[in-house]
C-alpha positions in Angstrom: 70.4 92.0 109.9 73.8 90.5 109.9 74.0 87.0 111.4 76.0 83.8 111.5 74.6 81.1 109.5 76.0 77.5 109.5 76.6 74.9 106.8 74.5 71.8 105.9 76.8 70.2 103.5 75.6 68.4 100.4 73.0 69.4 97.8 69.5 67.8 98.8 69.3 64.4 97.3 65.6 64.7 96.7 66.0 67.7 94.2 67.1 67.7 90.7 71.0 67.9 90.6 72.3 71.0 88.6 74.7 70.5 85.8 78.4 70.0 86.4 79.1 73.5 85.0 76.5 75.2 87.3 77.7 73.3 90.4 81.3 74.5 89.7 80.1 78.1 89.2 78.0 78.1 92.3 80.9 76.7 94.4 83.3 79.2 92.9 81.0 82.0 94.1 80.4 80.6 97.5 76.8 79.9 96.9 76.6 76.0 96.7 75.8 75.2 100.4 73.7 78.4 100.9 71.5 77.4 97.9 71.2 73.8 98.8 70.2 75.0 102.3 67.5 77.3 100.8 66.0 74.6 98.6 65.6 72.3 101.8 64.0 75.1 103.6 61.6 75.9 100.8 60.8 72.2 100.0 60.6 70.7 103.5 59.5 73.4 106.0 56.4 75.6 106.6 56.6 79.2 105.2 56.8 80.6 108.7 59.9 78.6 109.6 62.0 78.8 106.3 63.8 81.9 107.2 64.9 80.7 110.7 65.8 77.3 109.1 68.3 78.9 106.7 69.7 81.0 109.6 70.1 77.9 111.8 71.7 75.6 109.1 74.0 77.6 107.0 77.6 78.9 108.1 78.4 81.4 105.4 78.5 85.0 106.9 76.0 87.3 105.4 77.3 91.0 105.5 75.8 93.9 103.7 78.0 95.6 101.1 78.1 98.8 103.3 79.8 96.9 106.1 82.3 95.0 103.9 86.0 95.5 104.6 87.2 97.4 101.5 90.9 97.9 100.8 90.4 101.7 100.6 88.9 101.9 104.2 91.8 100.0 105.9 93.9 102.0 108.4 97.3 101.4 110.3 99.0 103.1 113.1 102.5 102.4 114.5 103.8 102.4 118.1 107.7 102.9 118.3 109.5 102.3 121.7 112.8 103.8 122.2 115.4 104.6 125.0 116.4 108.2 125.2 119.8 109.4 126.8 120.3 112.7 128.5 123.6 114.0 129.5 124.2 114.5 133.3 125.8 117.7 134.3 129.7 117.4 134.7 130.1 114.6 132.3 131.6 114.4 128.8 129.8 112.9 125.9 130.4 109.1 126.4 129.7 108.6 122.7 131.7 111.4 120.9 131.4 109.5 117.6 127.7 109.8 117.5 127.1 113.1 115.7 123.4 113.4 116.6 122.7 116.1 119.2 122.9 115.1 122.7 120.4 116.8 125.1 121.5 117.8 128.5 119.4 116.5 131.6 117.7 119.7 132.8 116.4 117.8 135.8 119.2 115.3 136.8 117.6 114.6 140.2 114.1 114.2 139.0 113.2 111.2 136.8 109.5 112.3 136.2 110.6 115.8 135.1 113.3 114.2 132.8 110.8 112.0 131.4 108.6 115.0 130.6 111.6 116.8 129.1 112.0 113.9 126.5 108.5 113.8 125.6 108.4 117.5 124.9 111.5 117.4 122.8 110.3 114.6 120.7 106.7 116.1 120.3 108.3 119.5 119.3 110.4 117.7 116.5 107.3 116.0 115.2 105.4 119.3 115.1 108.4 120.8 113.0 107.6 118.4 110.2 104.2 119.7 109.9 102.3 116.9 111.8 100.2 117.5 115.0 101.7 116.0 118.1 100.9 115.9 121.8 102.3 114.4 125.0 100.5 112.2 127.3 101.0 114.8 130.1 99.4 117.5 127.9 96.4 115.3 127.3 96.0 114.6 130.9 96.5 118.2 131.9 93.6 119.2 129.4 91.3 116.7 131.0 91.1 114.7 128.0 91.7 111.2 126.7 94.2 109.6 124.3 91.3 108.3 122.2 90.4 111.8 121.3 93.7 112.1 119.5 94.0 108.8 117.7 92.8 110.1 114.4 94.7 113.4 114.5 97.9 113.5 116.3 101.3 111.7 117.0 101.2 110.9 120.8 104.4 110.8 122.9 104.4 109.0 126.2 106.6 107.1 128.7 107.1 103.5 127.4 106.6 100.8 129.8 109.1 98.1 128.7 112.3 99.8 127.5 115.2 99.8 130.0 119.1 100.2 129.8 120.7 96.8 129.7 124.4 95.9 130.0 125.6 97.9 127.0 123.8 101.2 127.9 124.8 100.9 131.6 128.4 101.1 130.6 128.0 104.5 129.0 128.9 106.7 132.1 127.3 110.1 132.1 123.9 109.2 130.6 120.5 109.3 132.4 118.1 107.1 130.7 114.4 107.8 129.8 112.0 105.9 127.6 109.7 107.0 124.8 106.7 105.6 123.1 105.7 107.4 119.9 102.4 106.6 118.5 101.3 107.7 115.1 97.7 108.7 114.3 95.7 106.3 112.4 96.2 106.6 108.6 94.7 105.0 105.5 96.9 102.1 104.5 96.5 102.5 101.0 97.0 106.3 100.8 100.4 107.1 99.3 100.9 109.8 101.8 100.9 107.6 104.6 104.4 106.3 104.1 105.7 109.7 103.4 104.2 111.1 106.6 105.8 108.2 108.7 109.2 108.3 107.0 109.2 112.2 107.4 108.6 112.0 111.1 111.0 109.2 111.6 113.8 111.0 109.6 113.3 114.0 111.7 113.4 112.1 115.1 116.5 109.9 114.0 118.6 112.8 112.9 117.7 115.1 115.8 117.7 112.8 118.8 119.8 110.1 120.0 117.1 107.4 120.0 118.5 104.1 121.1 117.2 100.5 120.7 118.1 97.3 122.6 116.3 94.0 123.3 113.7 95.7 125.6 112.3 97.9 122.7 109.8 96.9 120.1 107.6 98.0 117.3 103.9 97.6 117.2 101.5 97.9 114.2 97.6 98.5 114.6 95.4 97.7 111.7 91.7 98.6 111.6 88.9 100.5 109.6 88.6 104.2 109.0 85.1 104.0 110.5 86.3 102.5 113.8 84.0 99.5 113.4 85.6 96.0 113.7 86.6 94.0 110.7 83.8 91.7 109.5 83.8 88.3 111.3 84.7 86.6 107.9 87.7 88.8 107.5 88.8 88.1 111.0 88.5 84.3 110.4 90.4 84.5 107.2 93.1 86.6 108.9 93.3 84.2 111.8 93.7 81.3 109.4 96.6 82.6 107.6 98.3 84.2 110.6 98.0 80.8 112.4 100.1 79.0 109.8 102.5 81.8 108.8 103.2 82.8 112.4 106.7 80.9 112.4 107.6 82.5 109.1 106.8 86.2 110.3 108.3 85.7 113.8 111.6 84.6 112.2 112.3 88.3 112.0 113.2 88.1 115.7 116.7 87.8 116.8 116.9 84.4 118.7 119.9 85.7 120.7 117.9 88.8 121.8 117.3 89.1 125.6 113.5 89.6 124.7 113.3 86.7 122.4 111.2 84.9 125.1 109.2 88.1 125.8 110.7 89.0 128.9 110.5 92.7 128.5 107.3 93.1 126.4 104.5 90.6 126.1 104.0 89.4 122.5 104.0 85.7 122.9 103.2 83.1 120.1 99.7 82.6 119.0 100.3 79.0 118.2 101.6 78.3 121.7 99.8 80.4 124.2 96.2 81.2 122.9 93.2 79.4 124.1 93.0 77.8 120.6 96.6 76.3 121.1 95.5 74.8 124.4 92.5 73.2 122.8 94.8 71.5 120.1 97.0 69.8 122.6 97.1 66.1 121.7 95.8 66.8 118.0 98.6 64.9 116.4 99.0 63.0 113.1 98.8 63.9 109.5 95.8 63.6 107.0 96.4 62.5 103.3 94.5 61.9 100.2 90.7 61.8 100.5 90.8 62.6 104.1 92.3 66.0 103.3 89.6 66.7 100.7 86.9 65.6 103.2 88.1 67.8 105.9 88.6 70.9 103.5 84.9 70.8 102.3 83.7 71.5 105.8 84.9 75.2 105.3 82.4 77.8 103.7 85.4 79.7 102.2 86.3 78.6 98.7 89.8 80.0 98.8 90.5 77.9 102.0 89.0 74.8 100.5 91.1 75.0 97.4 94.4 75.6 99.3 93.7 72.7 101.5 92.8 70.4 98.7 96.0 71.4 96.9 98.0 69.7 99.6 99.0 65.9 99.6 99.2 66.0 103.4 98.1 68.3 106.1 98.6 68.1 109.9 95.5 67.1 111.8 96.4 69.9 114.3 96.3 72.5 111.5 92.9 71.5 110.2 91.4 71.3 113.8 92.7 74.9 114.3 90.9 75.9 111.1 87.7 74.2 112.3 87.8 75.9 115.8 88.4 79.3 114.1 85.5 78.9 111.6 83.2 77.5 114.3 83.0 80.7 116.2 79.6 82.7 115.8 80.7 86.2 117.0 83.7 88.6 117.2 83.7 88.2 121.0 84.0 84.4 120.7 86.8 84.6 118.2 88.8 87.2 120.1 88.9 85.0 123.2 89.8 81.9 121.3 92.8 83.8 119.8 93.9 85.4 123.1 95.5 83.7 126.2 93.6 82.9 129.3 95.9 84.8 131.6 97.0 88.4 131.8 100.5 87.7 130.6 99.0 86.0 127.5 96.2 88.2 126.9 97.8 90.3 124.2 99.9 88.0 122.1 102.1 88.7 119.1 99.1 88.8 116.9 96.8 90.5 119.3 93.0 89.9 118.8 92.2 90.9 122.4 90.2 94.0 121.3 87.5 91.7 119.9 87.4 89.5 123.2 86.5 92.4 125.4 87.9 90.7 128.6 89.2 93.6 130.3 89.0 97.4 130.5 91.8 98.0 128.1 90.3 95.8 125.5 86.9 97.3 125.9 88.3 100.8 125.5 90.9 100.3 122.9 90.2 100.7 119.1 88.9 97.6 117.3 92.0 96.7 115.6 94.3 93.6 115.2 97.9 94.5 116.4 101.1 93.0 115.2 103.2 93.4 118.4 106.4 91.3 118.1 108.6 93.3 115.7 111.8 94.2 117.6 112.5 97.8 117.9 114.3 99.3 115.0 116.1 102.6 113.9 116.1 101.4 110.3 113.3 103.4 108.8 113.0 101.2 105.8 112.2 98.1 107.9 109.6 99.9 109.9 107.8 101.0 106.8 108.3 97.6 105.4 106.6 96.0 108.5 103.8 98.4 108.1 103.2 97.5 104.5 103.5 93.7 105.2 100.9 93.9 108.1 98.5 96.1 106.0 98.9 93.7 103.0 97.9 90.5 104.9 94.8 92.2 106.2 94.0 93.5 102.6 94.2 90.0 101.3 92.2 88.6 104.1 89.5 91.1 103.6 88.8 90.3 99.9 87.3 86.8 99.1 88.4 87.3 95.5 91.9 88.2 96.0 94.0 85.5 94.7 97.0 86.3 96.9 95.4 84.8 99.9 94.9 81.5 98.4 98.3 81.3 96.9 100.0 82.5 100.2 97.9 80.0 102.2 98.6 77.2 100.0 102.3 77.8 100.0 102.5 78.1 103.7 100.8 74.9 104.2 103.2 73.2 102.0 106.2 74.9 103.7 104.8 73.5 107.1 104.9 70.0 105.9 108.3 70.2 104.2 109.9 71.3 107.4 113.6 71.4 107.5 115.0 70.0 104.3 118.1 70.0 102.0 118.1 71.9 98.9 118.9 70.4 95.7 122.5 71.8 95.7 123.4 71.0 99.2 122.4 71.7 102.9 121.0 75.0 103.8 121.7 76.7 107.0 118.7 77.3 109.2 119.0 81.0 108.4 119.0 80.4 104.8 115.8 78.3 104.9 114.0 80.8 107.3 115.0 83.8 105.0 113.9 81.9 101.9 110.5 81.1 103.5 110.1 84.7 104.5 111.0 85.9 101.0 108.6 83.5 99.4 105.7 84.6 101.8 106.2 88.2 100.9 106.4 87.5 97.1 103.0 85.6 97.4 101.4 88.6 99.1 102.4 90.4 96.0 105.2 92.6 97.4 108.5 93.3 96.0 111.8 91.6 96.9 112.9 95.0 97.9 110.4 94.9 100.6 111.6 91.7 102.1 115.4 92.2 101.4 116.4 93.9 104.7 114.3 91.2 106.8 115.8 88.4 104.8 119.4 89.7 105.6 118.5 90.1 109.2 116.9 86.6 109.4 119.8 84.9 107.6 122.3 86.8 109.8 120.8 86.0 113.1 120.1 82.4 112.5 
């Protein structure tokens, strides 16, 4: 049986106190509060009530080893959205300098047929790389469901958000279609995963005039190979670090993009539009010194306790957010807390809606956390880098012994308190500061500077 237990706090005053060394070791292993609760149950309750007492009064999550989130079982899948130009009959190529092939519009007066033409072309290119691929039309014609292909095939379908904007509309002779290219789920730690994605993207980019603008984006789904949801403790740790690091990670978005405020695709900020954000309205102020330590020890996760205790000051709103996250007793409660209460805000930039089960899409989608705010990109290194960053954040959240989680959380908490400051050598631009914070987070996650370089250059240039 796996159940949520809640904390009782201090060691029972009527029991002999353990030595300082034993106390330190028990706390380090996350057993201190549980053993205190257990001793109270044994000493002060009838035998028939002891088990229920422990289950009612301890907050640490009990999960069997077979259900634990292991790094080797974590999976990822990517969704890429593009525009696709077809050349209308009788028109010259409006971009003769683009040496990629331009496909003729075979059905210039039939948009649905042209859309199918694009999907078929892309799926065929993917198959030529040795991967399995299928179009949404082929799935429907076979009387099957997309979910039957999530584990095996790249799925190509019409994308909902991409549309030609001012620049594209000036290219006379193009007929525009859209494409959403979805990879199968793949093991995040498998060295072949990135090779597979890279091979497919290189083939697509070189053989088709895939176009991105502000209406295009890139989504990353992260889950488990057995399709079960992450454990509740992993989701809570993930929500904790994403809540505070969201501003840093979202700095990769171009503030001048027409989709910066999610006009074309919904991926709003967790810290502004979730139910959690609404509950924290009015939670202002800063805690310092002993108040920080008192608040920190309310949490059953030792790494979070130490990260908070390492700060000289922490915002009251941040600690209130952590308390709300760690108070939830089920995946569904937590999923709803981290989602918005309207359709527009149901699937936020960090999308936990698959656990909230509030609509048919959530109930039938895979039990994954989705990173859905990266802009569309034809830069293969950045797409691969984003997949690595997302998978690494989940990996460090899944392991309570991974020191990277504590290091990253501690640093981000410090960064939040520092705000906009001057460097020792002079005043930084906003772009410099955001780029530096992003690079530091990636380093704290144990990833190389090569992984963050392209993002840092983008952040610095656009801000």
